[in-house]
Structure formats: C-alpha cells, structure tokens
C-alpha positions as CSV (number, residue, x, y, z in Angstrom):
1,X,6.0,-63.4,-26.0
2,X,7.8,-61.7,-23.2
3,X,6.2,-58.4,-24.2
4,X,2.6,-59.7,-24.0
5,X,2.1,-58.9,-20.3
6,X,3.3,-55.3,-20.8
7,X,1.1,-54.8,-23.8
8,X,-2.0,-56.1,-21.9
9,X,-1.2,-53.9,-18.9
10,X,-1.0,-50.8,-21.2
11,X,-4.2,-51.7,-23.0
12,X,-5.9,-52.0,-19.6
13,X,-4.7,-48.5,-18.7
14,X,-6.1,-47.1,-22.0
15,X,-9.5,-48.7,-21.3
16,X,-9.4,-47.2,-17.8
17,X,-8.8,-43.8,-19.3
18,X,-11.6,-44.2,-21.8
19,X,-13.9,-45.2,-19.0
20,X,-13.1,-42.1,-17.1
21,X,-13.8,-39.9,-20.2
22,X,-17.1,-41.6,-20.9
23,X,-18.1,-41.2,-17.2
24,X,-18.7,-37.5,-17.9
25,X,-21.8,-38.5,-19.9
26,X,-23.2,-40.6,-17.1
27,X,-26.6,-39.9,-15.5
28,X,-28.1,-40.6,-12.1
29,X,-31.7,-39.9,-11.0
30,X,-34.4,-40.9,-8.6
31,X,-38.0,-41.8,-9.5
32,X,-41.1,-42.8,-7.5
33,X,-43.2,-45.4,-9.2
34,X,-46.4,-47.2,-8.2
35,X,-47.2,-50.8,-8.7
36,X,-48.5,-51.3,-12.2
37,X,-47.2,-47.9,-13.4
38,X,-45.0,-47.2,-16.4
39,X,-42.7,-44.2,-16.6
40,X,-40.8,-42.9,-19.5
41,X,-37.1,-42.2,-18.9
42,X,-35.6,-38.9,-20.2
43,X,-33.6,-39.3,-23.4
44,X,-30.4,-38.8,-21.5
45,X,-30.7,-42.4,-20.4
46,X,-31.3,-43.6,-24.0
47,X,-34.1,-43.2,-26.6
48,X,-37.4,-44.9,-26.0
49,X,-36.8,-46.4,-22.5
50,X,-39.6,-47.0,-20.0
51,X,-39.7,-48.6,-16.6
52,X,-42.7,-50.7,-15.5
53,X,-43.3,-51.7,-11.9
54,X,-44.9,-55.1,-12.0
55,X,-45.0,-55.8,-8.2
56,X,-44.0,-54.0,-5.1
57,X,-43.5,-56.0,-1.9
58,X,-42.0,-56.0,1.6
59,X,-39.8,-58.9,2.7
60,X,-40.6,-59.6,6.4
61,X,-39.3,-62.0,8.9
62,X,-41.5,-65.0,9.1
63,X,-41.4,-65.1,12.9
64,X,-41.4,-61.5,14.0
65,X,-43.1,-59.8,11.0
66,X,-40.3,-57.2,11.0
67,X,-39.6,-55.8,7.6
68,X,-36.1,-56.8,6.5
69,X,-36.0,-55.4,3.0
70,X,-38.0,-54.3,0.0
71,X,-38.4,-55.9,-3.3
72,X,-39.7,-54.6,-6.7
73,X,-40.3,-56.6,-9.8
74,X,-39.6,-54.3,-12.8
75,X,-39.5,-54.5,-16.5
76,X,-37.4,-52.3,-18.8
77,X,-39.0,-51.5,-22.1
78,X,-37.7,-49.8,-25.2
79,X,-40.2,-48.5,-27.7
80,X,-42.9,-50.6,-26.0
81,X,-41.0,-53.9,-26.2
82,X,-39.6,-55.5,-23.0
83,X,-35.8,-55.8,-23.2
84,X,-35.0,-56.8,-19.6
85,X,-36.8,-57.8,-16.4
86,X,-35.8,-58.7,-12.9
87,X,-36.5,-58.6,-9.2
88,X,-34.8,-55.7,-7.4
89,X,-33.7,-55.3,-3.8
90,X,-31.2,-52.9,-2.3
91,X,-28.1,-54.8,-3.4
92,X,-29.4,-56.4,-6.6
93,X,-29.9,-54.0,-9.5
94,X,-31.2,-54.7,-13.0
95,X,-28.6,-53.9,-15.6
96,X,-29.0,-53.5,-19.4
97,X,-26.4,-51.9,-21.7
98,X,-25.1,-49.3,-19.3
99,X,-28.4,-48.7,-17.6
100,X,-28.7,-49.8,-14.0
101,X,-31.9,-49.7,-11.9
102,X,-31.6,-50.0,-8.1
103,X,-34.1,-50.3,-5.3
104,X,-33.5,-47.4,-2.9
105,X,-36.7,-47.0,-0.8
106,X,-40.3,-47.9,-0.5
107,X,-43.5,-46.6,1.0
108,X,-46.2,-49.4,1.0
109,X,-49.8,-48.2,1.1
110,X,-49.0,-44.7,-0.1
111,X,-51.6,-42.7,-1.9
112,X,-50.9,-41.2,-5.3
113,X,-52.5,-39.0,-7.9
114,X,-53.7,-40.0,-11.3
115,X,-52.4,-37.8,-14.1
116,X,-53.1,-38.6,-17.7
117,X,-50.8,-37.5,-20.6
118,X,-51.8,-37.5,-24.3
119,X,-48.8,-36.7,-26.4
120,X,-49.8,-35.3,-29.8
121,X,-48.1,-36.3,-33.0
122,X,-45.9,-33.7,-34.7
123,X,-48.0,-31.1,-36.4
124,X,-51.0,-31.5,-34.2
125,X,-52.2,-28.8,-31.9
126,X,-53.8,-28.9,-28.4
127,X,-56.7,-26.8,-29.7
128,X,-57.5,-29.3,-32.4
129,X,-57.3,-32.4,-30.3
130,X,-60.4,-34.5,-30.6
131,X,-62.2,-32.0,-32.9
132,X,-64.9,-33.9,-34.8
133,X,-67.9,-33.7,-37.1
134,X,-71.3,-34.8,-35.8
135,X,-74.4,-35.4,-37.8
136,X,-77.7,-34.9,-36.0
137,X,-81.4,-35.5,-36.7
138,X,-84.2,-34.3,-34.4
139,X,-87.7,-34.8,-35.7
140,X,-87.8,-33.2,-39.1
141,X,-84.6,-31.2,-38.7
142,X,-81.0,-32.3,-39.4
143,X,-77.5,-30.8,-39.7
144,X,-73.8,-31.2,-39.1
145,X,-71.7,-29.6,-36.5
146,X,-68.0,-29.5,-35.8
147,X,-67.0,-29.4,-32.1
148,X,-64.1,-29.9,-29.8
149,X,-64.4,-31.8,-26.5
150,X,-66.1,-29.6,-23.9
151,X,-68.3,-27.7,-26.3
152,X,-72.0,-27.8,-26.7
153,X,-74.5,-26.8,-29.5
154,X,-78.2,-26.4,-29.7
155,X,-80.0,-28.9,-32.0
156,X,-82.1,-26.7,-34.1
157,X,-85.4,-25.5,-32.7
158,X,-85.9,-28.7,-30.7
159,X,-84.9,-27.2,-27.4
160,X,-82.2,-29.9,-27.0
161,X,-78.5,-29.2,-26.5
162,X,-75.8,-31.6,-27.6
163,X,-72.7,-31.8,-25.4
164,X,-69.4,-33.3,-26.7
165,X,-68.0,-34.2,-23.3
166,X,-64.9,-36.3,-24.0
167,X,-62.8,-37.8,-26.8
168,X,-60.8,-41.0,-26.3
169,X,-59.3,-43.8,-28.5
170,X,-60.4,-47.3,-28.9
171,X,-58.0,-49.9,-30.3
172,X,-58.6,-53.4,-31.8
173,X,-55.9,-55.7,-30.7
174,X,-54.8,-58.4,-33.1
175,X,-52.1,-61.1,-33.0
176,X,-49.9,-58.7,-35.0
177,X,-50.3,-56.0,-32.3
178,X,-52.2,-52.7,-32.3
179,X,-52.4,-51.2,-35.8
180,X,-52.1,-47.5,-36.6
181,X,-54.9,-47.2,-39.1
182,X,-57.8,-48.9,-40.7
183,X,-60.1,-51.0,-38.5
184,X,-57.4,-51.3,-35.8
185,X,-58.0,-47.7,-34.8
186,X,-61.5,-46.6,-33.7
187,X,-61.8,-43.2,-32.1
188,X,-64.8,-42.6,-29.9
189,X,-66.7,-39.7,-28.3
190,X,-68.6,-39.5,-25.0
191,X,-71.6,-37.3,-25.5
192,X,-74.7,-36.1,-23.7
193,X,-78.1,-34.6,-24.8
194,X,-79.8,-32.1,-22.5
195,X,-83.4,-30.9,-22.5
196,X,-84.8,-27.6,-21.2
197,X,-85.2,-29.0,-17.7
198,X,-81.5,-29.8,-17.4
199,X,-82.0,-33.6,-17.7
200,X,-79.4,-35.4,-19.6
201,X,-79.1,-38.7,-21.6
202,X,-75.6,-39.9,-22.2
203,X,-73.8,-42.4,-24.5
204,X,-70.7,-43.2,-26.5
205,X,-70.3,-42.8,-30.2
206,X,-67.8,-45.1,-32.1
207,X,-66.7,-44.2,-35.6
208,X,-66.4,-47.8,-36.8
209,X,-69.2,-49.3,-34.7
210,X,-72.3,-47.4,-35.8
211,X,-74.5,-50.2,-34.4
212,X,-73.0,-49.4,-30.9
213,X,-73.2,-45.6,-31.3
214,X,-75.5,-43.4,-29.2
215,X,-78.4,-43.6,-31.5
216,X,-81.9,-42.7,-30.3
217,X,-84.2,-43.8,-33.0
218,X,-87.3,-43.4,-30.8
219,X,-88.1,-40.6,-28.4
220,X,-86.0,-40.5,-25.1
221,X,-88.0,-40.1,-21.9
222,X,-87.3,-36.4,-21.6
223,X,-88.3,-35.4,-25.2
224,X,-91.1,-35.9,-27.6
225,X,-88.8,-35.8,-30.6
226,X,-86.8,-38.8,-31.9
227,X,-83.1,-38.0,-31.8
228,X,-80.2,-39.5,-33.7
229,X,-76.5,-38.5,-33.4
230,X,-73.8,-39.9,-35.7
231,X,-70.0,-39.5,-35.2
232,X,-67.7,-38.8,-38.1
233,X,-64.5,-39.4,-36.1
234,X,-61.6,-37.2,-35.1
235,X,-60.0,-35.1,-37.8
236,X,-56.7,-34.4,-36.2
237,X,-53.3,-35.3,-37.8
238,X,-52.1,-37.3,-34.8
239,X,-51.5,-40.7,-33.3
240,X,-51.8,-39.9,-29.7
241,X,-49.5,-41.7,-27.2
242,X,-51.7,-41.9,-24.1
243,X,-50.1,-42.6,-20.7
244,X,-51.6,-42.6,-17.2
245,X,-49.4,-41.8,-14.3
246,X,-50.0,-42.5,-10.6
247,X,-47.9,-39.9,-8.8
248,X,-46.8,-39.4,-5.3
249,X,-46.8,-35.8,-4.2
250,X,-43.7,-34.1,-5.4
251,X,-42.6,-36.9,-7.8
252,X,-41.2,-36.4,-11.2
253,X,-42.6,-37.5,-14.6
254,X,-40.6,-37.6,-17.8
255,X,-42.4,-36.4,-20.9
256,X,-42.9,-38.9,-23.7
257,X,-40.1,-37.4,-25.7
258,X,-37.8,-37.5,-22.7
259,X,-36.5,-33.9,-23.2
260,X,-38.0,-32.3,-20.1
261,X,-39.4,-33.4,-16.7
262,X,-42.4,-32.2,-14.8
263,X,-42.8,-32.1,-11.1
264,X,-46.4,-32.5,-9.8
265,X,-47.0,-31.2,-6.3
266,X,-49.9,-30.8,-3.9
267,X,-50.3,-27.9,-1.5
268,X,-49.3,-28.7,2.0
269,X,-52.1,-30.0,4.2
270,X,-54.5,-30.8,1.3
271,X,-56.2,-34.1,1.2
272,X,-56.5,-36.4,-1.9
273,X,-60.1,-35.3,-2.5
274,X,-59.1,-32.6,-4.9
275,X,-62.1,-32.4,-7.1
276,X,-62.6,-28.7,-6.3
277,X,-58.8,-28.0,-6.1
278,X,-55.8,-27.7,-8.4
279,X,-52.6,-29.5,-8.8
280,X,-49.5,-27.5,-9.5
281,X,-47.1,-28.6,-12.2
282,X,-43.5,-27.3,-12.7
283,X,-41.9,-28.1,-16.1
284,X,-38.1,-28.1,-15.8
285,X,-36.5,-27.5,-19.2
286,X,-33.1,-28.5,-20.4
287,X,-32.0,-24.9,-20.5
288,X,-32.7,-24.5,-16.8
289,X,-35.9,-22.6,-17.1
290,X,-39.2,-23.5,-15.5
291,X,-42.9,-23.2,-16.5
292,X,-45.7,-23.5,-13.9
293,X,-49.0,-25.0,-14.9
294,X,-52.2,-25.6,-12.8
295,X,-54.3,-28.7,-13.3
296,X,-58.0,-28.4,-12.4
297,X,-59.6,-31.7,-11.7
298,X,-60.8,-33.3,-15.0
299,X,-59.8,-30.4,-17.2
300,X,-57.3,-30.6,-20.0
301,X,-54.1,-28.5,-19.7
302,X,-52.0,-28.0,-22.9
303,X,-48.3,-28.1,-22.4
304,X,-45.7,-27.3,-25.1
305,X,-42.3,-29.0,-25.0
306,X,-39.4,-29.2,-27.4
307,X,-40.9,-32.5,-28.6
308,X,-44.3,-31.1,-29.4
309,X,-47.6,-30.5,-27.7
310,X,-49.0,-32.7,-24.9
311,X,-52.3,-32.6,-23.0
312,X,-52.4,-33.4,-19.3
313,X,-55.4,-34.0,-17.1
314,X,-55.8,-34.7,-13.4
315,X,-58.2,-37.6,-13.0
316,X,-58.2,-38.6,-9.3
317,X,-56.3,-40.5,-6.6
318,X,-55.6,-44.1,-5.6
319,X,-54.0,-46.0,-2.8
320,X,-51.2,-48.3,-3.9
321,X,-47.6,-49.4,-3.0
322,X,-45.0,-47.0,-4.2
323,X,-41.3,-47.7,-4.6
324,X,-38.3,-45.4,-5.0
325,X,-35.8,-46.4,-7.7
326,X,-32.4,-45.1,-8.5
327,X,-31.7,-45.1,-12.3
328,X,-28.1,-44.7,-13.5
329,X,-26.6,-44.6,-16.9
330,X,-22.9,-45.5,-16.9
331,X,-21.6,-45.6,-20.5
332,X,-18.0,-46.1,-19.3
333,X,-18.7,-49.1,-17.0
334,X,-18.1,-51.7,-19.7
335,X,-14.7,-50.2,-20.5
336,X,-13.9,-50.1,-16.8
337,X,-14.5,-53.9,-16.5
338,X,-12.4,-54.4,-19.7
339,X,-9.6,-52.4,-18.1
340,X,-9.7,-54.6,-15.0
341,X,-9.7,-57.7,-17.1
342,X,-6.8,-56.6,-19.3
343,X,-4.7,-55.3,-16.4
344,X,-5.2,-58.5,-14.4
345,X,-4.3,-60.8,-17.3
346,X,-1.4,-58.5,-18.1
347,X,0.1,-58.8,-14.6
348,X,-0.2,-62.6,-14.7
349,X,1.3,-62.7,-18.2
350,X,4.2,-60.4,-17.2
351,X,5.0,-62.7,-14.2
352,X,4.9,-65.9,-16.3
353,X,6.3,-64.8,-19.6
354,X,9.5,-63.2,-18.3
355,X,12.5,-63.0,-20.7
356,X,16.1,-63.8,-20.0
357,X,18.7,-61.1,-20.3
358,X,22.5,-61.4,-20.4
359,X,24.9,-58.4,-20.4
360,X,28.6,-59.1,-20.6
361,X,31.6,-56.9,-21.1
362,X,35.4,-56.8,-20.7
363,X,37.2,-54.3,-18.6
364,X,40.9,-54.4,-17.6
365,X,41.3,-57.9,-18.9
366,X,38.5,-59.2,-16.8
367,X,35.0,-60.4,-18.0
368,X,32.0,-59.0,-16.2
369,X,28.5,-60.7,-16.4
370,X,25.1,-59.2,-15.5
371,X,22.2,-61.6,-15.8
372,X,18.4,-61.6,-15.3
373,X,16.4,-64.7,-15.8
374,X,13.2,-66.3,-14.6
375,X,15.1,-69.6,-14.5
376,X,18.3,-68.6,-12.9
377,X,21.8,-67.9,-14.3
378,X,22.6,-71.6,-14.7
379,X,20.4,-71.6,-17.8
380,X,22.5,-69.0,-19.4
381,X,25.9,-70.6,-18.6
382,X,26.3,-72.5,-22.0
383,X,25.7,-69.2,-23.8
384,X,28.1,-67.4,-21.6
385,X,30.8,-70.1,-22.1
386,X,30.4,-69.9,-25.8
387,X,30.7,-66.1,-25.6
388,X,33.9,-66.3,-23.5
389,X,35.4,-68.8,-26.0
390,X,34.7,-66.5,-28.9
391,X,36.3,-63.6,-27.1
392,X,39.5,-65.7,-26.4
393,X,39.6,-66.9,-30.0
394,X,39.3,-63.4,-31.4
395,X,41.8,-61.8,-28.9
C-alpha cells in the first residue's frame, strides 16, 4: 500500500506526456456565423460535424443600456443529428468530446451574402446536374426534349420557346424523417414558355405531382395553341446535399466533405446590391494551393474538390446578427485532466500511506539505528529491542 502514491504519481506523469503528444493533432479556427445559419466544420475537427446558430443576442445593462457581453445559442450536429447544445458567452464554451466552441466576438445588424451550395453525390457531374426529359404538346405537335437548367428549346413550329430555368428538390417529410427515394423525394423544375413577342408564362413542374404541374390544357393568353408540358424528373446519379450560407464579407465556408475551405470576399467599396456584379471565391486546398472562382449573381459555378463536385450560386443579401466563434479540437485535453487527477490523488496517497523503515547495524561493538516512520521511532522500539536481543543471543 505504501507504493500506491508513487504509482499514481507516475501514471499521472504518463498521461501528461500522452496529452502533450496528442496536442500535436489539435486544431483551432475562427468562423463567422449568422443567426439561423448552419456551417459544416472541416474534417480535421471530426467527421460530419456542423454548427448551428439558433440565436445571437447582446447582454446589456438594464439601467444604462450599455452592452456588457454577447451571447449565442448554438447547437452541435453530427450527420444531421444534434449531439450537444448550449448558450455561449466569452467565458462559457460548449464542449463535446474534445471539441470546444467559444464566443469570441459579435457584430449585431451586420449584412451578409447568401451563397447556396449543392454537393453532388460521388459519380455525378456538374454538367449533368438537374438534366431532365420534358414531354410537350402544342396543338397537334408533340415531342420529347432533354435539357439542363438554363437551356431553352423551340416547341415545333408553334413559335413558342420552352425555357428550363431552374431545378430544385422537394421532399416529403414523414415521422421517420426525410427519405432518400420513392415518394419521399420529388424533384421539381421551374420553367417558362415564351411567345414571339417576348411574353412569358411561368410555372413549376413536379415529377410526382402531375396534378400540380405546369399544365396548360387550354390556350394561354399569349398564344392561340393549347400547351402542355410534362416533367420526367431528373436523371442524375446523385442525392444532392443542399446548404444555404449567409456570409459576411471575407468569411470562410467549409465544404460539405470538410476537406477544403473557401473564402468568399467582396471588392472594397461595393454595396450589397450585387446583382450586376460578381463575388470572388478563393478555394484553399490541403496542399496549400489556391483556386479562384467568380460567382455571378444567380449563376451556377461548378467547383471540384477532393470530395467530389459542388455547385455554388450567389443568391442575394440579408441583414442579420452575426457572431464570431472560436472552434478548437483538443484530443489531449481529456488525458491532461486525467493526469491532474492521478497526480493529485497520488500526492495525497503518498503523504498518507507512508511506510516505516528501520536500518540497524553494528560497528565497533556499538549498535547504530536509522529510522524513518510516519508515526515516530517509538512505534519501532519493540522491533528494535527484539533485534538487539537476537544479536546478543547469537554473539
């Protein structure tokens, strides 16, 4: 038992050493996130992690109105499921298995930029995203056409032009969640029909809701011919993971696979009315290289990363509260706490569970005694007397 304290102290030292070694794999980064936004963390912080900002507030003095501190309610998600949630302020982080999220700064009322990402499934291509087959009937003519978003086709000799403007996804939510196939997944297309005068009729086509499709069984106002358009659905081999980011100028966004980051910036002096302008994106790769991309308003921009293809689109701007968070990953932190625990318990054990030691020898006919005891030499006197008697008996 006397050795328990020393053993615990040495175990504590070993844990401290292990903590220092694991600290090499630690990560620390800053993110700007708007109220209501979700951001994916790079894979260096762990696979599948996202941060969601539920509320961004100022804490002000009730009498003077002076801002005393900032507060952000956040949720930590992994693969879409919430694993931790809490209310942050400067000295109160949210911790989860080596991850720590700190409140570092805030800018209430800041304006941000909407940027949409669609991450394609492995094997899909940017060029094929949303490509679909449409069936059309105008008067006595009919046909099929395969188109990608942004393309247009003439409808026979009718003088009408069919425009496939946009593709998006529509989900049916159930108690079991959002399904990946069948009736739970309903792709849709936003389309327009244009006559020779440039007038347009618009609508939305749903693959699984033909009754709600853009169907013109009778003649629209701008044509004498009855028009019908049916949507065959997307034909791409993907399940798109769509995210919408609200970004401050110069802020970073992690890709869905978490392998690279992208910095979105505005030119100095530009306003947020950027419909006729471009955003500039800088992709920073793990190997240290960079790739620059321009984002015209509303246009898709294909970006290739190590995890696959993604499509980005600049959609507009919004005014909202933005908070700055510091995110750290400290894999050795748990072992550091264990080191402190074992070392502290070991010191106490070493003080309480001390052993008694008696060293005696004869030199020049005299008996010498060296003693160390937590209870004093008097406790060892019976043992010493017995030892002296034995020496005399055997002399």
